[in-house]
GUKOL-738409 format. One line per 5 residues: number of its first residue (from 1); their letters; for each residue x, z negated, y negated of N, C-alpha, C, O. Coordinates in steps of 0.1 Angstrom, whole numbers, always signed. Layout:
REM residues N
NUM) a) X/Z/Y/X/Z/Y/X/Z/Y/X/Z/Y; ...
//
This chain:
REM residues 178
1) mnril) +494/+1730/+137/+502/+1718/+134/+508/+1714/+147/+520/+1710/+146; +502/+1714/+158/+507/+1708/+170/+519/+1718/+175/+528/+1713/+181; +519/+1731/+172/+526/+1740/+175/+541/+1737/+167/+552/+1737/+173; +538/+1734/+154/+550/+1730/+144/+557/+1717/+152/+569/+1716/+155; +550/+1709/+155/+557/+1695/+161/+561/+1698/+174/+571/+1691/+178
6) lilll) +556/+1707/+182/+563/+1711/+194/+576/+1719/+193/+586/+1717/+200; +575/+1728/+182/+588/+1735/+180/+599/+1727/+176/+609/+1727/+182; +595/+1717/+164/+606/+1707/+160/+609/+1698/+171/+621/+1695/+172; +601/+1694/+180/+607/+1685/+190/+616/+1693/+201/+626/+1688/+206; +613/+1705/+202/+623/+1713/+212/+635/+1715/+205/+645/+1713/+210
11) faagl) +634/+1718/+193/+647/+1721/+185/+654/+1708/+184/+667/+1708/+186; +650/+1697/+182/+657/+1683/+182/+662/+1680/+195/+673/+1675/+197; +654/+1683/+206/+660/+1679/+219/+671/+1691/+222/+680/+1687/+229; +671/+1703/+218/+682/+1712/+220/+695/+1708/+212/+706/+1709/+217; +692/+1702/+200/+705/+1698/+192/+711/+1684/+198/+723/+1681/+196
16) sgcsk) +701/+1677/+205/+707/+1663/+209/+714/+1666/+222/+721/+1657/+227; +713/+1677/+227/+720/+1681/+241/+733/+1687/+238/+742/+1689/+247; +735/+1690/+224/+749/+1696/+221/+758/+1685/+217/+759/+1682/+205; +766/+1680/+226/+776/+1671/+225/+790/+1678/+226/+792/+1688/+232; +799/+1671/+219/+812/+1677/+221/+817/+1674/+235/+817/+1662/+239
21) sttga) +821/+1684/+243/+826/+1682/+257/+842/+1685/+256/+847/+1692/+249; +848/+1677/+266/+862/+1679/+266/+866/+1690/+278/+863/+1690/+290; +873/+1699/+271/+878/+1711/+280/+889/+1707/+290/+895/+1696/+289; +891/+1715/+300/+903/+1713/+309/+915/+1712/+301/+923/+1703/+303; +918/+1721/+291/+930/+1722/+282/+931/+1710/+273/+942/+1705/+270
26) dqvaa) +920/+1704/+269/+921/+1691/+262/+925/+1680/+271/+933/+1671/+266; +921/+1679/+283/+923/+1669/+292/+938/+1669/+296/+945/+1659/+296; +943/+1682/+300/+958/+1684/+302/+966/+1678/+290/+976/+1670/+292; +963/+1683/+278/+970/+1679/+266/+970/+1663/+265/+981/+1657/+263; +959/+1657/+267/+958/+1643/+265/+967/+1637/+276/+976/+1628/+273
31) qlaid) +966/+1641/+289/+975/+1636/+299/+989/+1637/+296/+997/+1628/+297; +992/+1649/+292/+1007/+1652/+287/+1012/+1643/+276/+1024/+1639/+277; +1004/+1639/+267/+1007/+1629/+257/+1011/+1615/+263/+1021/+1608/+260; +1000/+1613/+272/+1003/+1598/+280/+1016/+1599/+288/+1024/+1589/+287; +1018/+1609/+295/+1029/+1611/+305/+1043/+1611/+296/+1053/+1606/+300
36) tkiit) +1043/+1617/+283/+1054/+1618/+274/+1058/+1604/+270/+1069/+1600/+270; +1046/+1596/+267/+1048/+1584/+262/+1056/+1574/+272/+1065/+1566/+269; +1050/+1576/+285/+1056/+1569/+295/+1071/+1572/+297/+1079/+1563/+300; +1075/+1585/+297/+1089/+1588/+299/+1097/+1583/+286/+1108/+1578/+288; +1093/+1586/+274/+1100/+1582/+263/+1102/+1566/+263/+1113/+1561/+260
41) nylqa) +1092/+1559/+266/+1093/+1546/+266/+1105/+1540/+277/+1113/+1531/+274; +1103/+1546/+289/+1113/+1543/+299/+1128/+1548/+295/+1138/+1541/+298; +1129/+1558/+289/+1142/+1562/+284/+1147/+1551/+273/+1158/+1546/+273; +1139/+1549/+264/+1143/+1540/+253/+1146/+1525/+260/+1156/+1519/+257; +1137/+1520/+268/+1139/+1507/+275/+1153/+1506/+283/+1159/+1496/+284
46) nnita) +1157/+1518/+288/+1170/+1518/+296/+1181/+1524/+291/+1191/+1527/+298; +1179/+1526/+274/+1191/+1531/+268/+1196/+1545/+274/+1209/+1547/+275; +1187/+1553/+278/+1191/+1566/+282/+1188/+1576/+272/+1177/+1578/+267; +1199/+1584/+269/+1200/+1594/+259/+1196/+1607/+266/+1203/+1611/+275; +1185/+1613/+264/+1182/+1625/+271/+1178/+1636/+263/+1173/+1633/+252
51) kevds) +1179/+1648/+266/+1175/+1660/+258/+1162/+1665/+263/+1160/+1666/+275; +1153/+1669/+255/+1140/+1673/+257/+1140/+1688/+260/+1146/+1696/+252; +1134/+1693/+271/+1134/+1707/+275/+1122/+1712/+265/+1111/+1707/+263; +1126/+1725/+260/+1115/+1733/+253/+1114/+1747/+259/+1124/+1753/+263; +1102/+1751/+259/+1100/+1765/+266/+1094/+1774/+256/+1082/+1774/+253
56) anvvt) +1103/+1782/+249/+1098/+1792/+239/+1093/+1784/+227/+1083/+1787/+222; +1101/+1774/+223/+1096/+1766/+212/+1085/+1756/+214/+1080/+1750/+204; +1080/+1755/+227/+1069/+1748/+231/+1074/+1734/+237/+1081/+1733/+247; +1070/+1723/+230/+1076/+1710/+236/+1067/+1708/+249/+1055/+1709/+250; +1078/+1704/+259/+1071/+1702/+272/+1070/+1687/+277/+1063/+1684/+286
61) giyyt) +1077/+1680/+271/+1077/+1665/+276/+1086/+1663/+287/+1086/+1652/+292; +1093/+1673/+292/+1103/+1672/+302/+1116/+1668/+295/+1120/+1674/+285; +1123/+1658/+300/+1136/+1654/+296/+1147/+1655/+306/+1143/+1654/+318; +1159/+1657/+303/+1170/+1658/+313/+1183/+1650/+307/+1185/+1650/+295; +1190/+1645/+315/+1204/+1640/+314/+1213/+1648/+323/+1209/+1652/+334
66) idtvg) +1225/+1651/+319/+1236/+1656/+329/+1244/+1643/+330/+1248/+1637/+321; +1245/+1640/+344/+1251/+1627/+347/+1266/+1631/+350/+1275/+1625/+344; +1269/+1640/+358/+1284/+1645/+358/+1283/+1660/+358/+1275/+1667/+363; +1294/+1665/+351/+1295/+1680/+349/+1305/+1686/+361/+1317/+1681/+362; +1300/+1695/+368/+1307/+1700/+378/+1318/+1710/+373/+1318/+1714/+361
71) tgvtp) +1326/+1713/+382/+1338/+1721/+378/+1335/+1736/+383/+1343/+1744/+380; +1324/+1739/+389/+1321/+1753/+393/+1316/+1761/+381/+1317/+1757/+369; +1311/+1774/+385/+1306/+1783/+376/+1293/+1778/+369/+1285/+1771/+376; +1292/+1781/+357/+1279/+1779/+349/+1270/+1792/+352/+1274/+1803/+348; +1259/+1791/+360/+1252/+1804/+362/+1241/+1804/+352/+1236/+1794/+346
76) lytns) +1236/+1817/+352/+1223/+1821/+345/+1212/+1816/+354/+1211/+1822/+364; +1204/+1806/+350/+1192/+1803/+358/+1181/+1810/+353/+1178/+1810/+341; +1174/+1817/+362/+1161/+1823/+359/+1151/+1821/+371/+1155/+1816/+382; +1139/+1825/+370/+1129/+1823/+383/+1134/+1829/+396/+1130/+1824/+406; +1143/+1840/+396/+1148/+1844/+406/+1160/+1838/+412/+1166/+1842/+422
81) tqvti) +1165/+1828/+406/+1177/+1821/+410/+1174/+1813/+423/+1164/+1807/+424; +1183/+1813/+432/+1182/+1805/+444/+1192/+1795/+442/+1204/+1798/+440; +1188/+1780/+443/+1197/+1768/+441/+1198/+1760/+455/+1187/+1757/+461; +1210/+1757/+460/+1210/+1749/+470/+1215/+1735/+464/+1226/+1734/+458; +1207/+1724/+467/+1207/+1712/+460/+1204/+1700/+470/+1197/+1701/+480
86) gytgy) +1208/+1689/+465/+1205/+1676/+471/+1198/+1669/+462/+1200/+1671/+450; +1187/+1661/+465/+1179/+1655/+454/+1172/+1642/+460/+1169/+1640/+472; +1169/+1635/+450/+1161/+1621/+454/+1149/+1621/+443/+1152/+1620/+431; +1137/+1620/+447/+1125/+1620/+438/+1119/+1607/+438/+1117/+1602/+449; +1116/+1601/+426/+1110/+1587/+424/+1097/+1590/+415/+1096/+1599/+407
91) llntn) +1088/+1580/+418/+1076/+1579/+409/+1078/+1571/+397/+1083/+1560/+399; +1076/+1574/+385/+1078/+1567/+373/+1063/+1561/+372/+1053/+1568/+369; +1062/+1548/+374/+1047/+1543/+372/+1043/+1541/+357/+1050/+1542/+348; +1030/+1539/+357/+1024/+1540/+343/+1030/+1528/+335/+1032/+1529/+323; +1034/+1518/+341/+1039/+1505/+334/+1053/+1507/+330/+1058/+1498/+322
96) gtvaa) +1060/+1518/+334/+1074/+1522/+330/+1084/+1517/+339/+1096/+1518/+336; +1079/+1513/+352/+1088/+1509/+361/+1091/+1521/+372/+1082/+1529/+374; +1102/+1521/+379/+1104/+1532/+389/+1101/+1527/+402/+1105/+1516/+406; +1094/+1534/+410/+1091/+1530/+425/+1104/+1526/+433/+1113/+1534/+433; +1103/+1514/+438/+1117/+1511/+445/+1121/+1520/+455/+1133/+1521/+458
101) tpfvq) +1113/+1528/+461/+1118/+1539/+473/+1115/+1552/+467/+1106/+1553/+459; +1124/+1562/+471/+1120/+1575/+468/+1108/+1580/+477/+1106/+1576/+488; +1100/+1590/+470/+1089/+1595/+477/+1096/+1608/+485/+1090/+1613/+495; +1108/+1613/+480/+1113/+1624/+487/+1128/+1622/+486/+1133/+1616/+476; +1136/+1627/+496/+1151/+1626/+496/+1157/+1636/+505/+1151/+1638/+516
106) tktat) +1167/+1642/+501/+1175/+1651/+511/+1186/+1641/+516/+1187/+1630/+511; +1194/+1645/+526/+1205/+1640/+530/+1215/+1639/+519/+1215/+1648/+510; +1225/+1628/+519/+1233/+1628/+507/+1248/+1630/+511/+1256/+1629/+501; +1253/+1632/+522/+1266/+1635/+525/+1269/+1649/+521/+1261/+1658/+523; +1280/+1651/+516/+1284/+1665/+512/+1285/+1675/+524/+1284/+1687/+522
111) tdfhp) +1287/+1670/+536/+1288/+1679/+547/+1274/+1681/+553/+1273/+1688/+562; +1264/+1673/+548/+1250/+1677/+554/+1246/+1689/+550/+1252/+1696/+541; +1235/+1693/+557/+1227/+1706/+553/+1220/+1703/+540/+1215/+1692/+538; +1219/+1712/+532/+1211/+1710/+520/+1202/+1722/+518/+1206/+1733/+520; +1188/+1720/+513/+1179/+1729/+512/+1182/+1738/+500/+1188/+1734/+490
116) syvlg) +1176/+1751/+501/+1178/+1761/+489/+1166/+1765/+486/+1157/+1766/+495; +1162/+1767/+473/+1150/+1770/+467/+1151/+1781/+457/+1161/+1782/+450; +1141/+1789/+455/+1141/+1799/+446/+1134/+1792/+433/+1123/+1786/+435; +1139/+1792/+421/+1133/+1784/+410/+1119/+1790/+407/+1112/+1781/+401; +1114/+1801/+409/+1102/+1805/+407/+1092/+1800/+417/+1081/+1803/+414
121) avieg) +1095/+1794/+427/+1088/+1788/+438/+1087/+1773/+438/+1080/+1768/+447; +1092/+1766/+428/+1093/+1751/+428/+1084/+1747/+417/+1078/+1755/+410; +1082/+1733/+416/+1075/+1729/+405/+1078/+1734/+391/+1090/+1737/+390; +1071/+1735/+381/+1075/+1741/+369/+1085/+1733/+361/+1094/+1739/+354; +1085/+1719/+363/+1094/+1711/+357/+1108/+1713/+362/+1117/+1713/+353
126) walgf) +1111/+1716/+374/+1123/+1720/+379/+1128/+1733/+374/+1139/+1733/+368; +1121/+1744/+374/+1125/+1755/+369/+1128/+1756/+353/+1138/+1762/+349; +1121/+1749/+345/+1124/+1747/+332/+1136/+1739/+331/+1145/+1743/+324; +1137/+1727/+338/+1148/+1719/+336/+1163/+1726/+341/+1173/+1723/+335; +1162/+1734/+351/+1174/+1740/+354/+1178/+1750/+343/+1189/+1751/+339
131) eqakv) +1168/+1758/+339/+1169/+1770/+329/+1175/+1764/+315/+1182/+1770/+307; +1171/+1750/+313/+1175/+1744/+300/+1188/+1737/+300/+1196/+1738/+291; +1190/+1730/+312/+1203/+1722/+314/+1215/+1732/+316/+1226/+1728/+311; +1213/+1742/+321/+1224/+1751/+324/+1237/+1743/+332/+1248/+1746/+328; +1235/+1735/+340/+1245/+1728/+346/+1254/+1737/+356/+1249/+1744/+365
136) pigst) +1266/+1736/+355/+1276/+1742/+367/+1274/+1736/+379/+1270/+1725/+382; +1278/+1745/+388/+1279/+1741/+402/+1287/+1730/+404/+1298/+1730/+399; +1283/+1720/+412/+1290/+1706/+414/+1285/+1694/+404/+1289/+1683/+404; +1275/+1700/+396/+1270/+1689/+385/+1259/+1681/+392/+1254/+1686/+402; +1257/+1669/+388/+1244/+1660/+389/+1236/+1660/+377/+1242/+1659/+367
141) ftlyi) +1224/+1660/+378/+1217/+1657/+365/+1203/+1652/+370/+1199/+1652/+381; +1196/+1646/+359/+1183/+1640/+362/+1173/+1646/+355/+1176/+1649/+343; +1162/+1648/+360/+1150/+1654/+353/+1138/+1643/+353/+1136/+1636/+363; +1131/+1642/+341/+1120/+1633/+339/+1109/+1642/+337/+1108/+1648/+326; +1100/+1644/+345/+1090/+1654/+345/+1076/+1648/+343/+1072/+1640/+351
146) pskya) +1068/+1651/+333/+1054/+1647/+332/+1046/+1655/+342/+1049/+1666/+345; +1035/+1649/+346/+1025/+1655/+356/+1022/+1669/+355/+1020/+1676/+365; +1020/+1675/+342/+1015/+1687/+340/+1025/+1697/+346/+1021/+1707/+350; +1038/+1695/+346/+1049/+1703/+351/+1052/+1699/+365/+1062/+1704/+371; +1044/+1691/+372/+1049/+1688/+386/+1035/+1691/+394/+1032/+1703/+396
151) ygpya) +1026/+1681/+397/+1014/+1684/+406/+1002/+1681/+398/+992/+1683/+404; +1002/+1678/+387/+990/+1677/+377/+981/+1665/+381/+984/+1653/+383; +968/+1670/+382/+958/+1661/+386/+954/+1660/+399/+943/+1656/+403; +964/+1664/+408/+962/+1666/+423/+971/+1656/+429/+983/+1657/+428; +965/+1645/+435/+973/+1637/+444/+982/+1643/+455/+979/+1654/+459
156) qpqvg) +992/+1638/+459/+999/+1643/+470/+1002/+1633/+480/+1012/+1627/+482; +990/+1630/+488/+989/+1619/+496/+1001/+1619/+507/+1006/+1608/+510; +1004/+1630/+512/+1015/+1632/+522/+1028/+1626/+518/+1035/+1620/+527; +1032/+1626/+506/+1044/+1619/+501/+1040/+1606/+494/+1050/+1600/+489; +1029/+1602/+492/+1024/+1591/+486/+1024/+1591/+470/+1027/+1581/+464
161) lpana) +1020/+1602/+464/+1019/+1604/+451/+1004/+1603/+444/+996/+1610/+450; +1002/+1596/+435/+989/+1595/+430/+986/+1609/+422/+994/+1618/+423; +975/+1611/+415/+972/+1622/+407/+978/+1618/+395/+979/+1606/+391; +983/+1629/+387/+990/+1627/+374/+1002/+1617/+375/+1003/+1607/+369; +1010/+1621/+385/+1022/+1613/+390/+1034/+1620/+378/+1037/+1632/+376
166) vlifh) +1040/+1609/+372/+1052/+1612/+364/+1064/+1610/+373/+1066/+1599/+379; +1074/+1621/+373/+1084/+1620/+383/+1098/+1620/+377/+1101/+1624/+365; +1107/+1614/+385/+1122/+1615/+382/+1128/+1621/+394/+1125/+1617/+405; +1137/+1630/+391/+1145/+1637/+402/+1159/+1635/+397/+1162/+1638/+386; +1167/+1629/+408/+1182/+1630/+407/+1187/+1642/+416/+1185/+1642/+428
171) ikvyn) +1193/+1653/+409/+1197/+1665/+416/+1212/+1667/+416/+1219/+1664/+406; +1217/+1672/+427/+1233/+1675/+427/+1231/+1692/+430/+1223/+1696/+438; +1239/+1698/+423/+1238/+1714/+425/+1250/+1716/+434/+1261/+1712/+431; +1248/+1723/+447/+1258/+1727/+455/+1262/+1740/+454/+1274/+1744/+456; +1251/+1750/+451/+1254/+1763/+451/+1243/+1771/+443/+1232/+1767/+443
176) vtn) +1245/+1781/+437/+1236/+1790/+430/+1239/+1804/+433/+1251/+1808/+432; +1227/+1812/+436/+1228/+1827/+439/+1218/+1833/+429/+1207/+1828/+426; +1223/+1843/+423/+1215/+1851/+415/+1212/+1865/+420/+1205/+1873/+414
//
């Protein structure tokens, strides 16, 4: 009888230890839902009509607006495309306000040096945004990027970004090389 009670007690203890745990994928999905809500609330509050980026019919939560259409060639953007751009990056706070100062910014004069990046080596939000927006050279556009497609749960203290930072980038395209 004692053995049966001991076995039942061990079985009950084993079952009580089985609780539903949250996986990394569940946490990422939950954060993406939070970030997307922050972005869509910001867009609505500021009467901004933006298009959502989808990647192979997967909703990303990345939005973009084309602010000015350039007069240059409209290139095919791929992961191997090199873009020469000017940009300003802002943190979109969880309360829906934009940080007063940018966390990163290139020089703004047309005659200044502008950095070049290969799209396969930048944050995923940029790569997907460029590919979807298909902006011609000379264009300016804005990307609204949830943390999943930027730096995720990793703070970037060197530029003052917290973990799960939602970002806004204003980008001007100077040149594109495929």
